[in-house]
PDB file of N, H, CA, C and O in Angstrom:
ATOM      1  N   MET A   1       0.842  -1.152   0.012  1.00  0.00           N
ATOM      2  CA  MET A   1      -0.003  -0.004  -0.003  1.00  0.00           C
ATOM      3  C   MET A   1       0.885   1.239   0.007  1.00  0.00           C
ATOM      4  O   MET A   1       1.808   1.332   0.817  1.00  0.00           O
ATOM      5  N   THR A   2       0.623   2.167  -0.862  1.00  0.00           N
ATOM      6  H   THR A   2      -0.126   2.091  -1.520  1.00  0.00           H
ATOM      7  CA  THR A   2       1.416   3.392  -0.976  1.00  0.00           C
ATOM      8  C   THR A   2       0.605   4.563  -0.388  1.00  0.00           C
ATOM      9  O   THR A   2      -0.609   4.656  -0.569  1.00  0.00           O
ATOM     10  N   SER A   3       1.310   5.439   0.312  1.00  0.00           N
ATOM     11  H   SER A   3       2.296   5.364   0.459  1.00  0.00           H
ATOM     12  CA  SER A   3       0.661   6.577   0.940  1.00  0.00           C
ATOM     13  C   SER A   3       1.339   7.848   0.460  1.00  0.00           C
ATOM     14  O   SER A   3       2.551   7.878   0.246  1.00  0.00           O
ATOM     15  N   ASP A   4       0.535   8.908   0.294  1.00  0.00           N
ATOM     16  H   ASP A   4      -0.449   8.883   0.468  1.00  0.00           H
ATOM     17  CA  ASP A   4       1.071  10.216  -0.056  1.00  0.00           C
ATOM     18  C   ASP A   4       1.367  11.060   1.153  1.00  0.00           C
ATOM     19  O   ASP A   4       1.748  12.222   1.011  1.00  0.00           O
ATOM     20  N   LEU A   5       1.202  10.510   2.344  1.00  0.00           N
ATOM     21  H   LEU A   5       0.892   9.566   2.459  1.00  0.00           H
ATOM     22  CA  LEU A   5       1.434  11.246   3.565  1.00  0.00           C
ATOM     23  C   LEU A   5       2.899  11.252   3.936  1.00  0.00           C
ATOM     24  O   LEU A   5       3.589  10.242   3.797  1.00  0.00           O
ATOM     25  N   THR A   6       3.370  12.386   4.405  1.00  0.00           N
ATOM     26  H   THR A   6       2.810  13.206   4.517  1.00  0.00           H
ATOM     27  CA  THR A   6       4.768  12.502   4.851  1.00  0.00           C
ATOM     28  C   THR A   6       4.881  11.951   6.253  1.00  0.00           C
ATOM     29  O   THR A   6       3.887  11.935   6.978  1.00  0.00           O
ATOM     30  N   PRO A   7       6.059  11.496   6.667  1.00  0.00           N
ATOM     31  CA  PRO A   7       6.212  10.924   8.020  1.00  0.00           C
ATOM     32  C   PRO A   7       6.161  11.953   9.141  1.00  0.00           C
ATOM     33  O   PRO A   7       5.986  11.576  10.300  1.00  0.00           O
ATOM     34  N   ALA A   8       6.307  13.233   8.838  1.00  0.00           N
ATOM     35  H   ALA A   8       6.449  13.539   7.897  1.00  0.00           H
ATOM     36  CA  ALA A   8       6.268  14.262   9.872  1.00  0.00           C
ATOM     37  C   ALA A   8       5.684  15.512   9.237  1.00  0.00           C
ATOM     38  O   ALA A   8       5.850  15.765   8.044  1.00  0.00           O
ATOM     39  N   GLN A   9       4.986  16.297  10.080  1.00  0.00           N
ATOM     40  H   GLN A   9       4.851  16.091  11.049  1.00  0.00           H
ATOM     41  CA  GLN A   9       4.405  17.521   9.547  1.00  0.00           C
ATOM     42  C   GLN A   9       5.493  18.555   9.288  1.00  0.00           C
ATOM     43  O   GLN A   9       6.534  18.562   9.945  1.00  0.00           O
ATOM     44  N   SER A  10       5.235  19.415   8.333  1.00  0.00           N
ATOM     45  H   SER A  10       4.389  19.409   7.800  1.00  0.00           H
ATOM     46  CA  SER A  10       6.246  20.421   7.932  1.00  0.00           C
ATOM     47  C   SER A  10       6.330  21.591   8.862  1.00  0.00           C
ATOM     48  O   SER A  10       7.307  22.338   8.809  1.00  0.00           O
ATOM     49  N   GLY A  11       5.337  21.791   9.726  1.00  0.00           N
ATOM     50  H   GLY A  11       4.543  21.184   9.769  1.00  0.00           H
ATOM     51  CA  GLY A  11       5.324  22.903  10.648  1.00  0.00           C
ATOM     52  C   GLY A  11       4.108  22.812  11.563  1.00  0.00           C
ATOM     53  O   GLY A  11       3.349  21.846  11.482  1.00  0.00           O
ATOM     54  N   PRO A  12       3.913  23.791  12.421  1.00  0.00           N
ATOM     55  CA  PRO A  12       2.750  23.768  13.311  1.00  0.00           C
ATOM     56  C   PRO A  12       1.438  23.846  12.535  1.00  0.00           C
ATOM     57  O   PRO A  12       1.372  24.429  11.453  1.00  0.00           O
ATOM     58  N   ILE A  13       0.407  23.253  13.105  1.00  0.00           N
ATOM     59  H   ILE A  13       0.460  22.779  13.984  1.00  0.00           H
ATOM     60  CA  ILE A  13      -0.926  23.326  12.539  1.00  0.00           C
ATOM     61  C   ILE A  13      -1.635  24.508  13.195  1.00  0.00           C
ATOM     62  O   ILE A  13      -1.790  24.539  14.416  1.00  0.00           O
ATOM     63  N   THR A  14      -2.062  25.471  12.397  1.00  0.00           N
ATOM     64  H   THR A  14      -1.936  25.446  11.405  1.00  0.00           H
ATOM     65  CA  THR A  14      -2.723  26.659  12.933  1.00  0.00           C
ATOM     66  C   THR A  14      -4.187  26.362  13.218  1.00  0.00           C
ATOM     67  O   THR A  14      -4.725  25.350  12.767  1.00  0.00           O
ATOM     68  N   ALA A  15      -4.826  27.249  13.968  1.00  0.00           N
ATOM     69  H   ALA A  15      -4.390  28.071  14.334  1.00  0.00           H
ATOM     70  CA  ALA A  15      -6.249  27.097  14.312  1.00  0.00           C
ATOM     71  C   ALA A  15      -7.108  27.148  13.043  1.00  0.00           C
ATOM     72  O   ALA A  15      -8.188  26.559  13.011  1.00  0.00           O
ATOM     73  N   GLU A  16      -6.652  27.829  12.016  1.00  0.00           N
ATOM     74  H   GLU A  16      -5.774  28.308  12.041  1.00  0.00           H
ATOM     75  CA  GLU A  16      -7.421  27.939  10.781  1.00  0.00           C
ATOM     76  C   GLU A  16      -7.162  26.820   9.796  1.00  0.00           C
ATOM     77  O   GLU A  16      -7.886  26.692   8.808  1.00  0.00           O
ATOM     78  N   ALA A  17      -6.128  25.990  10.043  1.00  0.00           N
ATOM     79  H   ALA A  17      -5.540  26.094  10.846  1.00  0.00           H
ATOM     80  CA  ALA A  17      -5.722  24.980   9.088  1.00  0.00           C
ATOM     81  C   ALA A  17      -6.587  23.731   9.177  1.00  0.00           C
ATOM     82  O   ALA A  17      -7.141  23.400  10.225  1.00  0.00           O
ATOM     83  N   VAL A  18      -6.683  23.058   8.050  1.00  0.00           N
ATOM     84  H   VAL A  18      -6.233  23.327   7.199  1.00  0.00           H
ATOM     85  CA  VAL A  18      -7.313  21.740   7.973  1.00  0.00           C
ATOM     86  C   VAL A  18      -6.139  20.750   7.886  1.00  0.00           C
ATOM     87  O   VAL A  18      -5.254  20.902   7.044  1.00  0.00           O
ATOM     88  N   ALA A  19      -6.141  19.749   8.751  1.00  0.00           N
ATOM     89  H   ALA A  19      -6.859  19.625   9.436  1.00  0.00           H
ATOM     90  CA  ALA A  19      -5.013  18.826   8.784  1.00  0.00           C
ATOM     91  C   ALA A  19      -5.518  17.390   8.944  1.00  0.00           C
ATOM     92  O   ALA A  19      -6.579  17.146   9.519  1.00  0.00           O
ATOM     93  N   THR A  20      -4.738  16.459   8.427  1.00  0.00           N
ATOM     94  H   THR A  20      -3.876  16.657   7.960  1.00  0.00           H
ATOM     95  CA  THR A  20      -4.991  15.031   8.608  1.00  0.00           C
ATOM     96  C   THR A  20      -3.998  14.510   9.608  1.00  0.00           C
ATOM     97  O   THR A  20      -2.795  14.747   9.493  1.00  0.00           O
ATOM     98  N   LEU A  21      -4.507  13.795  10.595  1.00  0.00           N
ATOM     99  H   LEU A  21      -5.484  13.602  10.688  1.00  0.00           H
ATOM    100  CA  LEU A  21      -3.669  13.216  11.658  1.00  0.00           C
ATOM    101  C   LEU A  21      -3.601  11.734  11.442  1.00  0.00           C
ATOM    102  O   LEU A  21      -4.636  11.072  11.371  1.00  0.00           O
ATOM    103  N   VAL A  22      -2.402  11.190  11.334  1.00  0.00           N
ATOM    104  H   VAL A  22      -1.560  11.728  11.391  1.00  0.00           H
ATOM    105  CA  VAL A  22      -2.206   9.766  11.160  1.00  0.00           C
ATOM    106  C   VAL A  22      -1.391   9.262  12.352  1.00  0.00           C
ATOM    107  O   VAL A  22      -0.313   9.784  12.635  1.00  0.00           O
ATOM    108  N   LEU A  23      -1.907   8.249  13.046  1.00  0.00           N
ATOM    109  H   LEU A  23      -2.782   7.824  12.815  1.00  0.00           H
ATOM    110  CA  LEU A  23      -1.199   7.682  14.192  1.00  0.00           C
ATOM    111  C   LEU A  23      -0.806   6.258  13.878  1.00  0.00           C
ATOM    112  O   LEU A  23      -1.597   5.500  13.317  1.00  0.00           O
ATOM    113  N   GLU A  24       0.391   5.894  14.229  1.00  0.00           N
ATOM    114  H   GLU A  24       1.034   6.509  14.684  1.00  0.00           H
ATOM    115  CA  GLU A  24       0.849   4.518  14.085  1.00  0.00           C
ATOM    116  C   GLU A  24       1.124   4.000  15.499  1.00  0.00           C
ATOM    117  O   GLU A  24       1.900   4.605  16.238  1.00  0.00           O
ATOM    118  N   LEU A  25       0.506   2.909  15.872  1.00  0.00           N
ATOM    119  H   LEU A  25      -0.124   2.417  15.272  1.00  0.00           H
ATOM    120  CA  LEU A  25       0.625   2.390  17.215  1.00  0.00           C
ATOM    121  C   LEU A  25       1.110   0.944  17.205  1.00  0.00           C
ATOM    122  O   LEU A  25       0.727   0.165  16.332  1.00  0.00           O
ATOM    123  N   ASP A  26       1.918   0.597  18.137  1.00  0.00           N
ATOM    124  H   ASP A  26       2.228   1.230  18.846  1.00  0.00           H
ATOM    125  CA  ASP A  26       2.347  -0.775  18.310  1.00  0.00           C
ATOM    126  C   ASP A  26       1.539  -1.317  19.494  1.00  0.00           C
ATOM    127  O   ASP A  26       1.808  -0.977  20.646  1.00  0.00           O
ATOM    128  N   VAL A  27       0.560  -2.152  19.202  1.00  0.00           N
ATOM    129  H   VAL A  27       0.342  -2.429  18.267  1.00  0.00           H
ATOM    130  CA  VAL A  27      -0.341  -2.663  20.231  1.00  0.00           C
ATOM    131  C   VAL A  27       0.250  -3.941  20.796  1.00  0.00           C
ATOM    132  O   VAL A  27       0.161  -5.004  20.182  1.00  0.00           O
ATOM    133  N   ASN A  28       0.862  -3.828  21.985  1.00  0.00           N
ATOM    134  H   ASN A  28       0.934  -2.964  22.483  1.00  0.00           H
ATOM    135  CA  ASN A  28       1.526  -4.950  22.603  1.00  0.00           C
ATOM    136  C   ASN A  28       0.690  -5.734  23.565  1.00  0.00           C
ATOM    137  O   ASN A  28       1.056  -6.851  23.927  1.00  0.00           O
ATOM    138  N   ASN A  29      -0.439  -5.182  23.998  1.00  0.00           N
ATOM    139  H   ASN A  29      -0.737  -4.274  23.704  1.00  0.00           H
ATOM    140  CA  ASN A  29      -1.262  -5.859  25.005  1.00  0.00           C
ATOM    141  C   ASN A  29      -2.719  -5.903  24.526  1.00  0.00           C
ATOM    142  O   ASN A  29      -3.505  -5.018  24.863  1.00  0.00           O
ATOM    143  N   PRO A  30      -3.090  -6.946  23.729  1.00  0.00           N
ATOM    144  CA  PRO A  30      -4.446  -7.011  23.212  1.00  0.00           C
ATOM    145  C   PRO A  30      -5.503  -7.246  24.283  1.00  0.00           C
ATOM    146  O   PRO A  30      -6.693  -7.114  23.999  1.00  0.00           O
ATOM    147  N   GLU A  31      -5.099  -7.594  25.525  1.00  0.00           N
ATOM    148  H   GLU A  31      -4.131  -7.701  25.756  1.00  0.00           H
ATOM    149  CA  GLU A  31      -6.068  -7.816  26.599  1.00  0.00           C
ATOM    150  C   GLU A  31      -6.617  -6.529  27.187  1.00  0.00           C
ATOM    151  O   GLU A  31      -7.617  -6.555  27.906  1.00  0.00           O
ATOM    152  N   LEU A  32      -5.974  -5.392  26.891  1.00  0.00           N
ATOM    153  H   LEU A  32      -5.162  -5.371  26.307  1.00  0.00           H
ATOM    154  CA  LEU A  32      -6.471  -4.105  27.412  1.00  0.00           C
ATOM    155  C   LEU A  32      -7.874  -3.829  26.847  1.00  0.00           C
ATOM    156  O   LEU A  32      -8.175  -4.192  25.709  1.00  0.00           O
ATOM    157  N   SER A  33      -8.715  -3.192  27.646  1.00  0.00           N
ATOM    158  H   SER A  33      -8.470  -2.897  28.570  1.00  0.00           H
ATOM    159  CA  SER A  33     -10.061  -2.903  27.189  1.00  0.00           C
ATOM    160  C   SER A  33     -10.157  -1.721  26.238  1.00  0.00           C
ATOM    161  O   SER A  33     -11.218  -1.471  25.666  1.00  0.00           O
ATOM    162  N   GLY A  34      -9.078  -1.001  26.066  1.00  0.00           N
ATOM    163  H   GLY A  34      -8.216  -1.204  26.531  1.00  0.00           H
ATOM    164  CA  GLY A  34      -9.063   0.151  25.171  1.00  0.00           C
ATOM    165  C   GLY A  34      -7.968   1.116  25.519  1.00  0.00           C
ATOM    166  O   GLY A  34      -7.288   0.963  26.534  1.00  0.00           O
ATOM    167  N   TYR A  35      -7.795   2.111  24.679  1.00  0.00           N
ATOM    168  H   TYR A  35      -8.347   2.235  23.855  1.00  0.00           H
ATOM    169  CA  TYR A  35      -6.741   3.107  24.874  1.00  0.00           C
ATOM    170  C   TYR A  35      -7.385   4.470  24.983  1.00  0.00           C
ATOM    171  O   TYR A  35      -8.549   4.648  24.624  1.00  0.00           O
ATOM    172  N   GLN A  36      -6.621   5.438  25.480  1.00  0.00           N
ATOM    173  H   GLN A  36      -5.675   5.294  25.771  1.00  0.00           H
ATOM    174  CA  GLN A  36      -7.051   6.824  25.571  1.00  0.00           C
ATOM    175  C   GLN A  36      -6.110   7.655  24.729  1.00  0.00           C
ATOM    176  O   GLN A  36      -4.892   7.495  24.818  1.00  0.00           O
ATOM    177  N   LEU A  37      -6.656   8.544  23.909  1.00  0.00           N
ATOM    178  H   LEU A  37      -7.645   8.674  23.837  1.00  0.00           H
ATOM    179  CA  LEU A  37      -5.854   9.439  23.118  1.00  0.00           C
ATOM    180  C   LEU A  37      -6.156  10.861  23.574  1.00  0.00           C
ATOM    181  O   LEU A  37      -7.314  11.275  23.619  1.00  0.00           O
ATOM    182  N   THR A  38      -5.108  11.602  23.911  1.00  0.00           N
ATOM    183  H   THR A  38      -4.167  11.265  23.875  1.00  0.00           H
ATOM    184  CA  THR A  38      -5.252  13.016  24.330  1.00  0.00           C
ATOM    185  C   THR A  38      -4.440  13.880  23.372  1.00  0.00           C
ATOM    186  O   THR A  38      -3.255  13.642  23.139  1.00  0.00           O
ATOM    187  N   VAL A  39      -5.103  14.875  22.834  1.00  0.00           N
ATOM    188  H   VAL A  39      -6.065  15.068  23.024  1.00  0.00           H
ATOM    189  CA  VAL A  39      -4.430  15.816  21.905  1.00  0.00           C
ATOM    190  C   VAL A  39      -4.636  17.208  22.451  1.00  0.00           C
ATOM    191  O   VAL A  39      -5.751  17.580  22.815  1.00  0.00           O
ATOM    192  N   SER A  40      -3.546  17.995  22.511  1.00  0.00           N
ATOM    193  H   SER A  40      -2.640  17.692  22.215  1.00  0.00           H
ATOM    194  CA  SER A  40      -3.681  19.360  23.004  1.00  0.00           C
ATOM    195  C   SER A  40      -2.825  20.280  22.171  1.00  0.00           C
ATOM    196  O   SER A  40      -1.915  19.851  21.461  1.00  0.00           O
ATOM    197  N   ASP A  41      -3.142  21.579  22.276  1.00  0.00           N
ATOM    198  H   ASP A  41      -3.880  21.928  22.853  1.00  0.00           H
ATOM    199  CA  ASP A  41      -2.341  22.556  21.560  1.00  0.00           C
ATOM    200  C   ASP A  41      -1.035  22.774  22.317  1.00  0.00           C
ATOM    201  O   ASP A  41      -0.845  22.250  23.415  1.00  0.00           O
ATOM    202  N   VAL A  42      -0.154  23.543  21.726  1.00  0.00           N
ATOM    203  H   VAL A  42      -0.308  23.969  20.835  1.00  0.00           H
ATOM    204  CA  VAL A  42       1.201  23.666  22.260  1.00  0.00           C
ATOM    205  C   VAL A  42       1.263  24.206  23.691  1.00  0.00           C
ATOM    206  O   VAL A  42       2.143  23.814  24.456  1.00  0.00           O
ATOM    207  N   ASP A  43       0.342  25.097  24.061  1.00  0.00           N
ATOM    208  H   ASP A  43      -0.373  25.415  23.439  1.00  0.00           H
ATOM    209  CA  ASP A  43       0.382  25.622  25.420  1.00  0.00           C
ATOM    210  C   ASP A  43      -0.565  24.887  26.370  1.00  0.00           C
ATOM    211  O   ASP A  43      -0.665  25.236  27.546  1.00  0.00           O
ATOM    212  N   GLY A  44      -1.254  23.875  25.857  1.00  0.00           N
ATOM    213  H   GLY A  44      -1.172  23.592  24.902  1.00  0.00           H
ATOM    214  CA  GLY A  44      -2.113  23.077  26.711  1.00  0.00           C
ATOM    215  C   GLY A  44      -3.438  23.690  27.072  1.00  0.00           C
ATOM    216  O   GLY A  44      -4.152  23.154  27.920  1.00  0.00           O
ATOM    217  N   SER A  45      -3.796  24.816  26.445  1.00  0.00           N
ATOM    218  H   SER A  45      -3.217  25.252  25.756  1.00  0.00           H
ATOM    219  CA  SER A  45      -5.044  25.487  26.790  1.00  0.00           C
ATOM    220  C   SER A  45      -6.289  24.827  26.195  1.00  0.00           C
ATOM    221  O   SER A  45      -7.392  24.979  26.721  1.00  0.00           O
ATOM    222  N   ARG A  46      -6.105  24.094  25.093  1.00  0.00           N
ATOM    223  H   ARG A  46      -5.209  23.971  24.665  1.00  0.00           H
ATOM    224  CA  ARG A  46      -7.220  23.358  24.465  1.00  0.00           C
ATOM    225  C   ARG A  46      -6.845  21.878  24.358  1.00  0.00           C
ATOM    226  O   ARG A  46      -5.790  21.533  23.826  1.00  0.00           O
ATOM    227  N   THR A  47      -7.696  21.034  24.854  1.00  0.00           N
ATOM    228  H   THR A  47      -8.553  21.314  25.286  1.00  0.00           H
ATOM    229  CA  THR A  47      -7.423  19.591  24.826  1.00  0.00           C
ATOM    230  C   THR A  47      -8.653  18.839  24.391  1.00  0.00           C
ATOM    231  O   THR A  47      -9.775  19.214  24.731  1.00  0.00           O
ATOM    232  N   ALA A  48      -8.444  17.773  23.637  1.00  0.00           N
ATOM    233  H   ALA A  48      -7.533  17.469  23.360  1.00  0.00           H
ATOM    234  CA  ALA A  48      -9.510  16.850  23.235  1.00  0.00           C
ATOM    235  C   ALA A  48      -9.089  15.458  23.653  1.00  0.00           C
ATOM    236  O   ALA A  48      -7.924  15.088  23.506  1.00  0.00           O
ATOM    237  N   GLN A  49     -10.019  14.690  24.170  1.00  0.00           N
ATOM    238  H   GLN A  49     -10.965  14.991  24.290  1.00  0.00           H
ATOM    239  CA  GLN A  49      -9.709  13.316  24.605  1.00  0.00           C
ATOM    240  C   GLN A  49     -10.718  12.349  24.044  1.00  0.00           C
ATOM    241  O   GLN A  49     -11.912  12.641  23.972  1.00  0.00           O
ATOM    242  N   TRP A  50     -10.221  11.188  23.647  1.00  0.00           N
ATOM    243  H   TRP A  50      -9.251  10.951  23.706  1.00  0.00           H
ATOM    244  CA  TRP A  50     -11.059  10.072  23.223  1.00  0.00           C
ATOM    245  C   TRP A  50     -10.728   8.870  24.105  1.00  0.00           C
ATOM    246  O   TRP A  50      -9.555   8.585  24.345  1.00  0.00           O
ATOM    247  N   HIS A  51     -11.726   8.180  24.577  1.00  0.00           N
ATOM    248  H   HIS A  51     -12.679   8.412  24.382  1.00  0.00           H
ATOM    249  CA  HIS A  51     -11.543   7.052  25.483  1.00  0.00           C
ATOM    250  C   HIS A  51     -12.053   5.771  24.816  1.00  0.00           C
ATOM    251  O   HIS A  51     -12.901   5.827  23.925  1.00  0.00           O
ATOM    252  N   GLY A  52     -11.540   4.636  25.243  1.00  0.00           N
ATOM    253  H   GLY A  52     -10.852   4.590  25.967  1.00  0.00           H
ATOM    254  CA  GLY A  52     -12.040   3.342  24.775  1.00  0.00           C
ATOM    255  C   GLY A  52     -11.725   3.042  23.309  1.00  0.00           C
ATOM    256  O   GLY A  52     -12.484   2.330  22.652  1.00  0.00           O
ATOM    257  N   ILE A  53     -10.622   3.571  22.790  1.00  0.00           N
ATOM    258  H   ILE A  53     -10.005   4.150  23.323  1.00  0.00           H
ATOM    259  CA  ILE A  53     -10.219   3.297  21.421  1.00  0.00           C
ATOM    260  C   ILE A  53      -9.760   1.836  21.379  1.00  0.00           C
ATOM    261  O   ILE A  53      -8.942   1.400  22.189  1.00  0.00           O
ATOM    262  N   ARG A  54     -10.307   1.099  20.415  1.00  0.00           N
ATOM    263  H   ARG A  54     -10.971   1.453  19.757  1.00  0.00           H
ATOM    264  CA  ARG A  54      -9.972  -0.323  20.270  1.00  0.00           C
ATOM    265  C   ARG A  54      -9.404  -0.621  18.880  1.00  0.00           C
ATOM    266  O   ARG A  54      -9.737   0.041  17.897  1.00  0.00           O
ATOM    267  N   PHE A  55      -8.564  -1.608  18.830  1.00  0.00           N
ATOM    268  H   PHE A  55      -8.294  -2.146  19.628  1.00  0.00           H
ATOM    269  CA  PHE A  55      -7.968  -2.055  17.588  1.00  0.00           C
ATOM    270  C   PHE A  55      -8.371  -3.502  17.332  1.00  0.00           C
ATOM    271  O   PHE A  55      -8.531  -4.283  18.270  1.00  0.00           O
ATOM    272  N   PRO A  56      -8.532  -3.853  16.075  1.00  0.00           N
ATOM    273  CA  PRO A  56      -8.942  -5.260  15.775  1.00  0.00           C
ATOM    274  C   PRO A  56      -7.847  -6.233  16.182  1.00  0.00           C
ATOM    275  O   PRO A  56      -8.001  -7.443  16.013  1.00  0.00           O
TER     276      PRO A  56
END
């Protein structure tokens, strides 16, 4: 499978920008009931959290 995505972003993502976020995870413990993903801006004033993320 070929992807047009670069391995790292070229610079900060601004509040006005549209961006695609790609995460690569090494799932070592399939017995866990899920994962939590927390994303915040550089100064930590805005945060989004997702809970119970599961992988096949």
